[in-house]
Backbone bond lengths (Angstrom), bond angles and torsions (degrees), N, CA, C in turn:
res aa  C-N    CA-C-N  psi(-1)  N-CA   C-N-CA  omega(-1)  CA-C   N-CA-C  phi
1 M - - - 1.454 - - 1.528 109.66 -
2 K 1.358 113.89 -170.12 1.436 119.00 -174.00 1.528 111.19 -80.78
3 R 1.305 116.37 151.42 1.439 121.60 -178.69 1.523 109.83 -67.76
4 V 1.317 117.36 139.20 1.449 120.70 -177.41 1.501 110.71 -110.05
5 M 1.348 117.25 133.02 1.450 123.48 175.55 1.506 107.83 -122.49
6 S 1.318 118.14 148.88 1.461 120.32 179.05 1.522 111.11 -131.03
7 V 1.328 116.27 37.17 1.460 120.84 -177.24 1.525 112.36 -69.70
8 L 1.309 117.48 -31.86 1.442 119.68 -171.01 1.522 113.47 -88.56
9 I 1.285 118.73 -46.79 1.442 122.85 -177.74 1.508 109.29 -142.82
10 S 1.315 115.95 169.83 1.455 119.26 -172.03 1.533 112.05 -74.33
11 I 1.325 117.82 -18.45 1.450 119.59 174.40 1.518 109.44 -88.66
12 V 1.312 116.85 169.62 1.462 118.55 -175.35 1.509 111.39 -83.18
13 L 1.312 114.78 140.06 1.460 123.34 168.98 1.512 106.55 -123.35
14 I 1.307 117.71 139.18 1.453 120.76 -177.80 1.521 110.14 -99.61
15 F 1.321 116.91 121.77 1.447 121.94 178.65 1.519 108.07 -104.25
16 I 1.310 115.97 105.88 1.458 121.22 -174.26 1.506 112.12 -99.04
17 S 1.297 116.82 -6.52 1.463 120.91 -166.40 1.516 113.46 -82.61
18 C 1.326 114.00 171.56 1.454 119.72 173.11 1.515 109.78 -65.46
19 S 1.320 116.81 -40.63 1.446 121.48 178.07 1.526 109.41 -142.24
20 S 1.342 115.47 142.89 1.435 121.47 176.00 1.529 107.27 -117.15
21 V 1.316 115.41 137.34 1.467 120.75 -173.47 1.506 108.77 -124.56
22 I 1.343 116.45 133.79 1.446 121.14 179.81 1.522 109.80 -125.85
23 S 1.306 116.49 129.51 1.462 121.57 179.71 1.520 109.78 -89.19
24 A 1.329 115.55 148.00 1.441 120.79 178.56 1.522 111.47 -82.73
25 E 1.312 117.26 -11.05 1.441 121.40 -176.87 1.537 109.69 -104.34
26 S 1.335 117.76 138.79 1.437 122.75 176.43 1.510 108.95 -143.90
27 S 1.320 116.88 136.68 1.457 121.07 -176.57 1.544 111.64 -78.87
28 D 1.307 118.06 -18.12 1.466 122.18 -175.93 1.499 108.29 -148.68
29 A 1.353 116.06 119.18 1.464 120.38 -176.87 1.520 111.99 -64.88
30 G 1.324 117.31 -22.28 1.456 120.33 -178.84 1.505 113.47 -95.87
31 L 1.342 116.68 3.07 1.465 122.03 -177.73 1.514 110.86 -122.86
32 L 1.313 116.76 135.15 1.455 122.28 175.35 1.523 108.66 -121.58
33 K 1.343 115.71 119.81 1.474 121.23 179.86 1.521 108.78 -111.68
34 I 1.310 116.08 121.74 1.461 122.66 -176.56 1.528 109.67 -118.34
35 G 1.312 116.29 125.74 1.461 120.49 176.54 1.515 110.36 -83.77
36 V 1.323 115.32 136.53 1.463 121.90 179.34 1.533 109.15 -135.90
37 A 1.326 115.30 157.92 1.466 119.97 -178.85 1.526 111.02 -106.52
38 E 1.315 117.16 20.08 1.464 122.00 179.41 1.513 109.50 -155.18
39 E 1.312 116.62 173.70 1.448 121.72 175.41 1.504 109.97 -147.39
40 P 1.325 119.11 170.12 1.461 120.24 -176.40 1.533 111.55 -63.80
41 D 1.316 115.83 150.66 1.452 119.57 171.64 1.522 110.43 -86.34
42 S 1.345 116.09 -21.03 1.466 121.98 179.21 1.532 109.11 -167.09
43 L 1.315 116.72 156.71 1.458 121.17 173.22 1.511 110.74 -96.94
44 S 1.310 116.17 6.36 1.475 120.16 178.48 1.509 110.25 -100.17
45 P 1.343 118.36 116.41 1.468 120.46 178.56 1.513 111.91 -62.74
46 L 1.316 117.96 -17.62 1.440 121.46 -176.41 1.536 113.15 -75.77
47 I 1.321 117.28 -24.91 1.456 119.57 -176.34 1.528 113.70 -123.56
48 S 1.318 117.52 -7.40 1.446 119.74 -177.15 1.504 113.16 -78.89
49 Y 1.344 116.02 145.95 1.457 121.78 177.92 1.521 111.88 -130.57
50 E 1.319 118.08 -8.02 1.456 120.59 -174.36 1.529 112.67 -78.48
51 R 1.321 115.62 146.56 1.461 121.31 -179.47 1.534 112.92 -59.58
52 F 1.314 116.30 -42.74 1.459 118.20 -176.69 1.538 111.61 -67.47
53 S 1.324 116.68 -30.38 1.472 119.67 175.75 1.525 108.92 -63.26
54 Y 1.332 117.17 -38.51 1.463 121.15 177.22 1.515 110.00 -57.18
55 E 1.325 117.84 -41.79 1.452 121.28 179.37 1.544 110.81 -65.03
56 I 1.321 115.26 -41.66 1.457 120.45 178.92 1.527 110.79 -61.88
57 F 1.318 116.39 -41.54 1.456 119.89 -179.17 1.527 110.73 -64.97
58 M 1.319 118.99 -30.58 1.451 121.43 178.15 1.526 111.60 -66.96
59 L 1.320 117.20 -25.38 1.457 121.17 177.85 1.536 111.10 -82.37
60 I 1.329 116.83 -36.21 1.474 121.17 -173.52 1.534 111.02 -86.46
61 Y 1.321 116.12 -37.83 1.475 120.60 -174.31 1.506 111.72 -116.39
62 D 1.327 115.47 178.14 1.469 123.18 173.09 1.519 107.93 -131.32
63 S 1.308 115.60 160.81 1.464 123.01 174.70 1.521 108.38 -114.07
64 L 1.314 116.56 172.94 1.464 119.43 179.67 1.535 111.13 -61.70
65 I 1.321 115.27 -41.57 1.464 120.05 179.94 1.532 108.99 -129.15
66 T 1.310 115.10 164.20 1.462 120.68 173.24 1.518 107.23 -135.45
67 F 1.334 116.97 -166.45 1.460 120.73 -177.19 1.513 111.33 -129.20
68 D 1.329 116.10 145.06 1.466 119.22 173.36 1.520 109.98 -87.32
69 E 1.338 116.70 -173.28 1.460 120.23 -175.90 1.519 113.22 -66.17
70 N 1.339 117.35 -15.33 1.459 121.32 177.17 1.526 112.15 -102.13
71 M 1.348 115.31 13.81 1.476 122.13 179.57 1.503 113.22 63.81
72 N 1.334 118.15 27.83 1.448 122.14 172.81 1.527 109.27 -89.49
73 A 1.332 116.82 142.68 1.462 121.01 178.45 1.510 110.45 -65.61
74 T 1.329 116.49 131.92 1.459 122.50 178.30 1.522 108.86 -133.51
75 P 1.327 118.36 157.58 1.446 121.72 -176.08 1.533 113.34 -64.09
76 S 1.318 115.04 147.25 1.463 120.84 171.67 1.528 106.91 -138.02
77 L 1.333 119.37 -103.03 1.451 119.15 173.48 1.529 111.65 -68.21
78 A 1.323 116.61 -28.00 1.449 121.37 171.99 1.520 109.15 -92.67
79 K 1.315 117.06 126.98 1.471 119.62 -178.53 1.522 112.13 -83.43
80 N 1.322 115.46 -25.90 1.478 120.35 173.26 1.536 108.48 -165.04
81 W 1.317 116.67 177.05 1.453 121.89 -175.96 1.519 110.36 -160.98
82 D 1.310 115.84 164.58 1.462 120.47 172.11 1.528 108.75 -147.94
83 V 1.320 116.07 165.85 1.452 121.79 -178.69 1.513 108.93 -133.12
84 S 1.326 116.63 145.60 1.460 122.33 -179.29 1.517 110.44 -67.34
85 D 1.328 116.11 164.36 1.462 121.28 -178.79 1.522 112.06 -62.09
86 D 1.330 117.11 -30.56 1.474 119.85 -179.97 1.535 112.21 -88.30
87 N 1.331 116.83 2.49 1.477 123.55 177.63 1.530 113.19 61.03
88 L 1.337 116.22 27.41 1.471 120.20 -179.99 1.533 112.89 -108.75
89 T 1.318 117.16 -13.44 1.472 121.03 -178.35 1.517 110.00 -128.69
90 W 1.323 114.44 120.39 1.462 122.02 179.17 1.516 108.95 -111.69
91 T 1.315 116.62 130.64 1.463 121.04 179.01 1.533 108.75 -117.23
92 F 1.329 115.15 122.91 1.463 121.30 -179.99 1.533 108.70 -110.55
93 Y 1.321 115.67 130.54 1.464 122.68 179.39 1.519 108.97 -103.38
94 L 1.297 116.81 117.65 1.458 121.83 -168.36 1.533 112.48 -91.97
95 R 1.307 114.29 155.59 1.471 120.52 173.33 1.523 109.10 -67.62
96 D 1.327 115.92 145.29 1.471 119.83 179.26 1.525 112.75 -107.94
97 D 1.351 116.09 14.59 1.474 119.38 -177.24 1.527 112.30 -119.65
98 V 1.331 116.76 21.81 1.458 120.96 -175.06 1.527 109.46 -103.64
99 K 1.331 115.60 135.47 1.471 120.97 176.68 1.533 109.46 -123.84
100 W 1.320 114.60 148.09 1.454 119.71 170.60 1.502 109.59 -71.81
101 T 1.306 117.86 160.32 1.465 120.51 -175.01 1.521 112.67 -69.99
102 D 1.339 118.17 -6.68 1.459 120.28 172.27 1.516 112.06 -98.16
103 G 1.344 116.40 8.06 1.458 121.11 175.01 1.509 116.25 96.20
104 E 1.334 117.58 -10.39 1.459 120.86 179.77 1.533 110.47 -74.47
105 N 1.334 116.47 151.43 1.455 120.76 178.80 1.504 111.22 -76.18
106 F 1.322 115.81 140.40 1.476 122.99 171.82 1.530 107.62 -82.71
107 T 1.358 116.33 132.26 1.469 121.03 179.09 1.527 110.17 -140.16
108 S 1.312 115.13 177.72 1.471 121.12 178.31 1.517 112.25 -63.24
109 K 1.346 117.48 -23.01 1.467 119.66 177.96 1.532 110.97 -61.59
110 D 1.326 116.35 -33.36 1.458 120.83 179.00 1.535 110.89 -67.07
111 V 1.322 115.46 -40.42 1.475 119.46 -179.66 1.516 110.36 -67.71
112 K 1.314 116.06 -47.93 1.460 121.05 179.16 1.542 110.55 -58.91
113 F 1.311 116.28 -45.43 1.464 120.74 179.83 1.533 110.55 -61.60
114 T 1.340 116.78 -46.24 1.461 121.67 -177.81 1.517 111.72 -60.11
115 F 1.319 116.67 -52.08 1.459 120.23 -176.72 1.526 111.17 -64.07
116 E 1.301 117.44 -40.47 1.467 120.32 -179.69 1.532 110.34 -68.01
117 L 1.325 117.01 -37.54 1.454 120.34 179.99 1.523 111.25 -64.90
118 F 1.339 117.28 -48.83 1.460 120.37 179.40 1.533 111.04 -64.87
119 R 1.316 116.51 -42.61 1.480 120.09 -178.52 1.528 111.81 -65.48
120 D 1.313 117.34 -46.37 1.455 121.23 -172.10 1.511 113.55 -80.93
121 S 1.333 116.99 -28.53 1.465 119.38 -179.40 1.505 112.18 -78.76
122 G 1.336 116.30 -28.99 1.470 120.73 -176.93 1.513 113.02 70.29
123 L 1.323 117.82 17.29 1.449 122.22 -175.54 1.519 110.63 -106.04
124 G 1.325 116.00 154.26 1.446 121.55 170.47 1.520 115.59 81.60
125 M 1.335 114.08 170.95 1.459 120.15 -173.94 1.527 114.01 -75.65
126 Y 1.335 117.27 -11.68 1.464 120.05 -175.34 1.542 113.23 -97.35
127 T 1.304 116.72 -6.23 1.459 120.68 -177.92 1.529 111.79 -56.44
128 G 1.314 116.61 -44.52 1.464 120.05 -177.55 1.520 113.89 -63.40
129 I 1.325 116.21 -20.85 1.472 119.52 -178.90 1.518 110.69 -77.21
130 V 1.325 116.97 -32.93 1.473 120.22 -173.18 1.520 114.53 -112.78
131 E 1.346 118.01 -2.05 1.462 119.32 -172.42 1.514 114.14 -65.24
132 D 1.340 118.60 -22.39 1.456 119.80 -179.70 1.526 112.55 -98.94
133 I 1.318 117.61 12.57 1.460 121.55 171.90 1.536 106.96 -87.39
134 E 1.324 116.56 111.04 1.452 121.38 -172.36 1.532 113.09 -79.91
135 E 1.302 116.48 -41.34 1.475 120.04 -178.75 1.511 109.45 -128.11
136 I 1.324 115.36 138.85 1.467 122.07 178.32 1.530 106.63 -129.75
137 E 1.321 116.94 114.86 1.449 121.93 -175.39 1.529 110.22 -118.58
138 A 1.322 114.64 147.33 1.475 121.36 176.20 1.529 107.26 -127.31
139 P 1.339 118.80 78.65 1.458 121.28 -174.76 1.521 113.66 -64.78
140 D 1.324 117.89 -24.55 1.455 121.38 171.84 1.507 108.19 -149.55
141 D 1.326 117.46 -178.18 1.460 120.99 -172.17 1.527 113.23 -66.57
142 Y 1.320 118.26 -19.72 1.464 119.15 -174.47 1.529 112.83 -131.35
143 T 1.329 115.02 29.39 1.472 120.15 174.75 1.529 108.26 -136.25
144 V 1.340 115.03 135.10 1.473 120.81 176.68 1.527 107.49 -127.68
145 V 1.322 116.83 132.37 1.462 122.25 178.56 1.520 108.99 -116.81
146 L 1.328 116.44 124.53 1.455 122.41 179.58 1.524 108.79 -114.03
147 K 1.350 115.88 129.43 1.447 120.64 -178.36 1.517 110.66 -121.67
148 T 1.319 115.82 139.51 1.469 122.23 179.94 1.519 109.68 -127.12
149 A 1.319 116.09 157.38 1.476 120.29 177.76 1.516 110.79 -77.35
150 L 1.324 116.00 -32.01 1.473 122.58 178.98 1.517 108.65 -126.83
151 P 1.318 118.30 156.06 1.464 119.91 177.96 1.538 110.54 -57.17
152 K 1.302 115.70 137.19 1.475 121.99 -178.33 1.523 108.06 -111.19
153 A 1.326 115.10 98.42 1.465 120.75 -173.56 1.531 112.66 -64.58
154 N 1.315 116.60 -27.05 1.477 118.93 -176.42 1.533 112.97 -101.38
155 M 1.329 118.22 23.08 1.446 119.97 -179.09 1.535 111.78 -57.16
156 L 1.315 117.10 -36.68 1.461 119.93 -178.91 1.521 112.53 -84.19
157 Q 1.327 116.70 10.61 1.462 121.20 169.35 1.532 111.02 -106.00
158 N 1.323 114.69 16.81 1.453 120.13 -177.63 1.528 110.38 -79.73
159 I 1.314 115.30 97.39 1.461 119.96 -177.86 1.547 111.39 -104.77
160 T 1.327 116.01 25.61 1.460 120.34 178.82 1.531 110.31 -59.03
161 P 1.325 118.71 126.83 1.469 119.83 179.14 1.516 110.41 -70.80
162 I 1.298 116.83 129.05 1.462 120.89 179.87 1.514 109.52 -81.15
163 I 1.337 116.20 124.35 1.468 121.59 -177.93 1.532 109.79 -106.14
164 P 1.330 117.22 156.90 1.479 120.19 -174.40 1.536 112.62 -77.26
165 E 1.296 115.80 123.83 1.463 120.00 177.95 1.514 111.41 -59.86
166 H 1.318 118.21 -40.94 1.467 120.97 -174.29 1.530 112.43 -66.18
167 I 1.317 117.84 -17.11 1.481 121.93 176.24 1.519 110.64 -92.32
168 W 1.332 115.85 -45.52 1.455 121.31 -169.87 1.531 114.07 -87.89
169 K 1.326 118.78 -18.85 1.474 120.06 -173.89 1.515 112.99 -65.78
170 D 1.325 117.97 -23.27 1.459 121.38 -178.78 1.518 113.32 -89.66
171 I 1.326 116.84 0.55 1.466 120.04 179.15 1.531 108.37 -88.79
172 S 1.309 116.46 123.56 1.467 120.42 -177.91 1.521 110.47 -74.27
173 E 1.321 115.95 160.70 1.442 121.24 179.56 1.535 111.55 -60.76
174 D 1.301 115.88 -31.87 1.474 120.36 179.49 1.536 111.36 -68.27
175 E 1.328 116.78 -21.09 1.454 121.62 -176.47 1.525 113.64 -95.73
176 Y 1.334 116.59 -7.61 1.467 120.04 -174.40 1.532 112.60 -52.49
177 E 1.314 116.78 -44.65 1.463 119.59 -173.03 1.526 114.02 -86.36
178 V 1.334 116.77 0.75 1.471 119.59 177.29 1.523 112.54 -121.20
179 F 1.324 116.88 -6.33 1.477 119.90 179.17 1.521 109.41 -70.99
180 D 1.344 116.06 119.33 1.455 120.69 -173.63 1.534 113.91 -78.61
181 N 1.335 116.23 -27.61 1.470 119.87 -176.23 1.527 110.84 52.66
182 D 1.337 116.05 43.21 1.468 120.87 -173.30 1.528 113.04 -78.40
183 N 1.344 117.24 -4.15 1.458 120.53 174.25 1.536 107.71 -131.51
184 P 1.335 116.78 64.83 1.454 120.62 -170.05 1.540 113.40 -64.05
185 V 1.309 116.07 137.43 1.457 123.41 174.56 1.521 106.79 -104.27
186 G 1.337 117.02 123.68 1.453 120.39 -176.86 1.510 112.14 -137.59
187 T 1.324 115.11 -172.83 1.469 121.48 174.88 1.532 111.16 -118.30
188 G 1.342 116.40 6.03 1.449 122.20 -172.35 1.508 115.63 -77.21
189 P 1.323 117.10 -179.83 1.462 122.68 -175.20 1.528 114.39 -71.97
190 F 1.342 117.02 -17.69 1.459 119.51 -178.41 1.514 110.68 -131.54
191 I 1.325 114.56 155.05 1.449 123.29 177.94 1.530 108.89 -116.71
192 L 1.331 116.53 128.39 1.451 120.31 179.37 1.526 109.94 -61.81
193 K 1.320 116.86 128.86 1.459 121.62 175.86 1.535 111.14 -99.57
194 E 1.347 115.75 -49.15 1.466 118.85 -178.07 1.516 110.27 -160.85
195 W 1.316 114.60 141.68 1.477 121.60 170.93 1.514 106.89 -121.86
196 K 1.299 116.27 108.12 1.460 122.21 175.15 1.508 105.79 -103.47
197 K 1.313 116.82 105.53 1.468 121.68 -171.50 1.531 111.12 -57.47
198 N 1.342 112.77 138.61 1.467 122.96 179.28 1.530 112.72 71.58
199 E 1.342 116.92 6.05 1.471 119.36 -179.52 1.529 111.49 -128.11
200 Y 1.318 118.53 -59.76 1.462 119.38 -177.78 1.519 111.50 -164.86
201 V 1.351 114.08 162.77 1.456 122.58 170.15 1.519 106.28 -127.92
202 S 1.317 117.61 122.97 1.476 120.33 -174.32 1.533 111.00 -117.98
203 F 1.321 114.64 148.49 1.460 122.96 -179.50 1.519 110.04 -135.64
204 V 1.335 115.78 153.36 1.457 121.50 169.77 1.516 107.34 -117.97
205 A 1.325 115.79 154.11 1.450 120.78 -177.94 1.525 110.99 -66.43
206 N 1.322 115.11 142.95 1.464 121.68 172.23 1.510 106.71 -87.28
207 K 1.319 116.20 99.15 1.479 121.04 -175.09 1.528 111.94 -65.75
208 D 1.313 116.63 -19.55 1.472 120.47 179.90 1.523 112.93 -100.62
209 Y 1.316 116.69 17.56 1.459 120.30 -178.02 1.533 110.26 -59.05
210 F 1.334 116.28 134.19 1.454 120.20 -172.09 1.527 113.60 -67.73
211 K 1.324 118.69 -17.12 1.453 121.02 176.59 1.535 110.82 -95.57
212 G 1.316 117.14 3.29 1.457 121.22 -177.66 1.521 110.42 108.76
213 S 1.315 116.21 146.67 1.450 120.92 -179.03 1.524 111.21 -62.47
214 P 1.341 118.75 138.85 1.468 121.22 175.95 1.522 111.64 -55.29
215 K 1.328 116.82 157.54 1.453 122.54 -178.31 1.513 112.88 -77.27
216 I 1.315 117.07 -11.76 1.458 120.78 176.23 1.516 109.12 -119.28
217 N 1.325 115.74 155.37 1.469 120.32 -176.29 1.527 113.43 -91.02
218 K 1.324 115.60 -29.79 1.452 118.78 -176.23 1.522 109.89 -144.46
219 L 1.310 115.28 140.83 1.476 122.03 -179.61 1.540 107.80 -128.26
220 I 1.319 115.07 128.67 1.464 119.53 178.95 1.510 109.37 -127.42
221 Y 1.318 117.32 125.55 1.464 123.24 169.02 1.525 106.66 -93.55
222 V 1.323 116.12 116.91 1.455 121.81 179.22 1.534 108.07 -95.87
223 V 1.315 117.14 122.29 1.457 121.72 -173.81 1.534 110.18 -90.25
224 Y 1.337 115.19 127.77 1.473 121.75 179.25 1.523 109.55 -116.63
225 A 1.302 116.18 132.65 1.461 121.16 175.14 1.501 110.37 -81.38
226 N 1.335 117.09 -17.63 1.454 122.60 -174.95 1.535 109.13 -131.38
227 R 1.339 117.22 122.70 1.456 120.87 -178.25 1.523 112.12 -68.45
228 D 1.322 117.30 -30.84 1.472 118.95 176.64 1.516 111.24 -61.33
229 T 1.325 115.98 -40.38 1.453 120.80 177.19 1.523 111.23 -65.05
230 M 1.321 116.74 -38.76 1.461 121.11 178.20 1.527 110.42 -62.86
231 A 1.325 116.92 -42.81 1.472 120.89 179.19 1.516 110.35 -63.40
232 Q 1.311 117.29 -38.84 1.463 121.55 178.61 1.534 109.67 -66.73
233 S 1.318 117.21 -37.08 1.461 121.62 -178.93 1.519 112.13 -64.75
234 I 1.317 116.99 -39.51 1.474 117.38 -179.84 1.525 109.30 -73.73
235 K 1.316 117.72 -30.61 1.451 120.32 178.30 1.524 110.23 -67.37
236 L 1.317 116.86 -33.30 1.470 121.92 179.74 1.524 112.76 -86.07
237 G 1.344 116.33 -3.44 1.453 119.22 178.62 1.516 113.88 81.10
238 E 1.319 117.14 15.89 1.463 120.50 -178.08 1.535 111.71 -78.57
239 I 1.331 116.51 -22.82 1.459 122.39 174.53 1.524 107.74 -133.83
240 D 1.331 115.52 160.09 1.460 120.94 -176.55 1.529 113.15 -93.48
241 A 1.296 117.78 -23.15 1.447 122.58 -179.05 1.510 109.58 -151.85
242 A 1.326 116.19 155.93 1.467 121.87 178.41 1.513 109.36 -134.61
243 L 1.311 117.18 129.36 1.458 122.45 178.09 1.517 109.79 -112.62
244 G 1.323 116.33 139.05 1.467 119.92 173.39 1.520 114.02 91.44
245 L 1.329 118.09 17.96 1.459 119.06 175.64 1.520 110.46 -76.39
246 Y 1.320 116.10 140.61 1.453 121.03 175.45 1.533 109.43 -91.46
247 K 1.319 114.15 173.19 1.478 119.65 -175.85 1.528 111.90 -57.71
248 A 1.322 116.70 -36.29 1.465 119.64 -178.60 1.526 111.20 -61.41
249 Q 1.333 117.36 -41.06 1.456 119.32 179.16 1.532 111.30 -74.62
250 V 1.320 117.21 -36.81 1.459 120.43 -178.19 1.532 109.49 -61.32
251 K 1.309 117.46 -37.95 1.460 120.51 -179.16 1.521 112.94 -61.87
252 T 1.321 117.01 -26.46 1.472 120.44 -178.85 1.513 112.37 -78.40
253 I 1.325 118.27 -13.33 1.472 120.58 -176.85 1.535 113.72 -126.81
254 E 1.322 117.34 -2.26 1.457 119.70 -171.76 1.521 114.70 -66.93
255 D 1.317 117.30 -18.28 1.484 120.15 179.54 1.517 112.95 -91.36
256 D 1.323 116.84 -1.38 1.469 120.44 179.85 1.528 109.31 -79.27
257 K 1.323 116.80 119.08 1.457 122.32 -175.43 1.523 112.15 -70.19
258 N 1.309 117.63 -14.79 1.459 120.78 179.24 1.528 113.02 -88.26
259 I 1.322 114.92 1.32 1.469 119.27 -175.94 1.532 110.28 -121.96
260 S 1.329 116.43 132.17 1.476 122.08 174.39 1.525 108.92 -105.77
261 I 1.300 116.40 136.15 1.446 122.56 -177.64 1.529 110.24 -115.40
262 Y 1.310 116.61 127.79 1.474 122.17 179.56 1.528 108.38 -114.22
263 D 1.313 115.88 115.26 1.451 121.95 -179.17 1.523 108.41 -117.72
264 F 1.308 117.52 125.35 1.457 119.35 -173.27 1.519 110.89 -156.25
265 S 1.313 114.98 165.94 1.471 121.42 176.67 1.513 109.56 -90.07
266 E 1.311 115.44 142.07 1.446 120.26 179.54 1.524 111.95 -81.61
267 N 1.303 114.25 150.11 1.467 119.88 171.13 1.543 106.66 -96.25
268 G 1.317 115.94 66.89 1.466 120.30 -175.40 1.507 109.55 -177.53
269 F 1.325 116.33 -167.56 1.443 120.09 -177.85 1.520 109.58 -153.19
270 T 1.328 115.94 163.82 1.435 123.02 175.29 1.506 108.62 -115.12
271 E 1.320 117.53 139.15 1.471 119.89 -179.86 1.518 110.84 -138.65
272 I 1.313 114.45 156.11 1.462 121.23 169.67 1.528 105.67 -118.62
273 A 1.307 117.24 123.04 1.453 122.03 -174.59 1.511 111.13 -126.63
274 F 1.328 116.93 146.48 1.457 121.90 175.12 1.526 109.58 -89.42
275 N 1.305 116.77 134.97 1.446 121.98 174.75 1.530 108.90 -85.38
276 C 1.323 115.63 97.19 1.474 120.20 -175.46 1.528 111.38 -106.00
277 R 1.315 117.45 13.90 1.454 118.91 -178.42 1.527 110.60 -70.06
278 S 1.309 115.07 140.32 1.462 120.73 178.86 1.527 110.31 -135.95
279 D 1.341 116.42 25.20 1.469 120.87 -175.07 1.525 112.86 -98.35
280 G 1.315 117.01 9.56 1.459 118.88 178.04 1.514 113.86 89.49
281 K 1.328 118.25 -8.70 1.447 120.97 -179.18 1.522 113.04 -88.93
282 S 1.314 115.86 -5.18 1.460 118.96 -178.62 1.510 108.81 -147.61
283 K 1.327 116.07 153.90 1.454 121.09 -178.13 1.523 110.30 -109.67
284 G 1.312 115.78 55.73 1.440 120.69 178.35 1.526 111.64 -69.91
285 N 1.326 115.22 162.91 1.460 119.97 179.19 1.531 109.47 -71.21
286 P 1.315 118.65 121.70 1.476 120.50 -177.94 1.526 113.77 -60.05
287 L 1.332 117.52 -24.97 1.467 119.81 178.54 1.528 111.33 -63.82
288 I 1.337 117.06 -29.39 1.458 120.96 -178.35 1.521 110.79 -67.16
289 L 1.309 118.44 -20.60 1.448 121.20 178.88 1.539 111.84 -69.18
290 D 1.298 116.40 -16.67 1.474 121.90 177.67 1.519 108.53 -81.83
291 K 1.313 116.13 114.21 1.465 121.03 -177.44 1.508 112.60 -56.53
292 R 1.332 117.12 -32.57 1.472 120.96 -179.03 1.524 111.36 -65.97
293 I 1.320 115.41 -34.61 1.473 119.96 177.75 1.538 109.85 -65.78
294 R 1.332 116.41 -43.33 1.457 120.85 -179.15 1.521 111.58 -66.49
295 Q 1.315 116.77 -30.06 1.473 121.13 -179.28 1.521 112.06 -82.58
296 A 1.306 116.38 -18.46 1.496 120.36 -174.25 1.536 110.40 -68.07
């Protein structure tokens, strides 16, 4: 997955860019404004495929496990787990002190519902993570049992965001691809306040977050259509950090003593893939099924 940095706040922020820039000046100690060159394609984990949406989901939701700075699996919604001797049955023991942001209790029913929804619908970026889990059991409110036909070496890389059953269960299969989820209910460190397309995505801290309230009160991703403008904005102190700047923009601000620049290699990759599915689970362009088109 993507490399995780925690320089700005105690929760994770994902820096996917060639260079990340942080300004020493901030107009509000409780507010963090981050410039980005992209925005979510959707607020629905079921249909989203964009990288930035993945980052947004990490703020709104939680997964069973997360990763430390050395990319080792650590507890999140699951406080611990074990695996059978044949590596076919994984049992996750959940926290019993987690609430959704609408006040409802988080339970194993949410995990079972989430995994079955992603697996059976075949939609979204998380399907591939759970598609080989054959059985999902919730023997009690805080235990989840996952069974596979073959050992699943990447089970502890399962970062699927757990979504609330009580919100999503009433959405019909016909509505999956049109449900906006514009008021998402999660268990994560932040709560979505507003998404104004092509301008910004704003969040407020979840004061009841089970890992402790975030160190900042408000987080705003400011969307820039032009990276040169974003570089100028951080130089002027209009934003506190900038993600996705290229070398050309970095050179224009690298001598500013009020700005720190972090340049690093990602623990991940970028790909361009053809959607060649024809099984009814996806609405890919039928022309792509023609090998000659893909070779052209």
